[in-house]
C-alpha positions as CSV (number, residue, x, y, z in Angstrom):
1,M,-21.2,113.3,135.3
2,R,-22.5,114.6,138.4
3,D,-23.5,118.9,138.5
4,I,-21.1,119.8,140.9
5,A,-21.9,123.6,140.4
6,N,-26.0,122.9,141.0
7,E,-25.2,120.7,143.9
8,F,-22.9,123.6,145.8
9,Y,-25.6,126.0,144.7
10,E,-28.4,124.4,146.4
11,K,-26.5,124.0,149.2
12,M,-25.9,127.5,150.0
13,R,-27.4,130.7,151.3
14,V,-27.9,134.0,149.3
15,G,-25.0,136.0,149.7
16,G,-22.9,133.1,150.7
17,T,-19.5,132.5,148.7
18,A,-17.9,129.0,148.5
19,W,-14.9,127.1,147.1
20,I,-15.6,124.4,144.5
21,R,-13.0,121.9,144.2
22,P,-12.8,118.2,143.1
23,V,-13.3,115.5,145.2
24,A,-11.3,112.0,145.0
25,A,-13.8,110.4,147.3
26,K,-16.6,111.4,144.9
27,G,-14.6,110.5,142.1
28,D,-14.0,113.8,140.7
29,T,-10.5,114.2,138.8
30,L,-8.6,117.3,138.1
31,A,-9.2,116.4,134.3
32,S,-13.4,115.8,135.1
33,F,-13.4,118.8,136.9
34,Q,-12.7,121.2,134.1
35,D,-16.5,120.8,133.0
36,V,-17.4,122.3,136.3
37,H,-16.3,125.8,134.8
38,D,-18.9,125.4,131.6
39,Q,-21.4,124.5,134.7
40,V,-20.4,127.5,136.6
41,R,-20.7,129.9,133.8
42,R,-24.4,128.8,132.9
43,L,-25.1,129.6,136.6
44,A,-23.5,132.8,136.1
45,D,-25.0,133.8,132.7
46,E,-28.5,133.1,134.6
47,G,-28.1,135.7,137.5
48,L,-27.7,132.8,140.3
49,I,-24.3,133.3,141.1
50,A,-21.2,135.5,141.0
51,I,-17.9,133.7,139.6
52,N,-15.2,135.3,142.2
53,T,-11.9,133.5,141.6
54,I,-10.6,130.6,139.3
55,K,-7.2,129.2,140.5
56,R,-5.4,127.3,137.7
57,Q,-2.4,125.3,138.1
58,D,0.9,125.8,136.1
59,D,-0.3,123.4,133.4
60,G,-3.8,125.8,133.3
61,L,-6.0,122.8,134.4
62,I,-8.5,124.5,137.0
63,D,-8.2,123.5,140.3
64,A,-10.6,125.6,142.2
65,I,-13.6,128.2,141.6
66,R,-15.0,130.4,144.4
67,I,-18.6,131.3,143.8
68,Q,-21.1,134.0,145.4
69,K,-25.0,132.9,145.4
70,L,-26.7,135.7,144.2
71,A,-30.3,134.5,143.9
């Protein structure tokens, strides 16, 4: 499993924001994307990013997360 949150973090500038979504071309599925929430929480706990928004579908599955790079 790839570390999607870290991939986004490395490409972002400090203060920048980004939406993280599953990319089917890279093999992401909505079910596998649920683990990204844990990855994002780890980065937030370390003070590297802030989680701005978490979008969920009607069934409760996360389909997008908006983050902001702090450091």
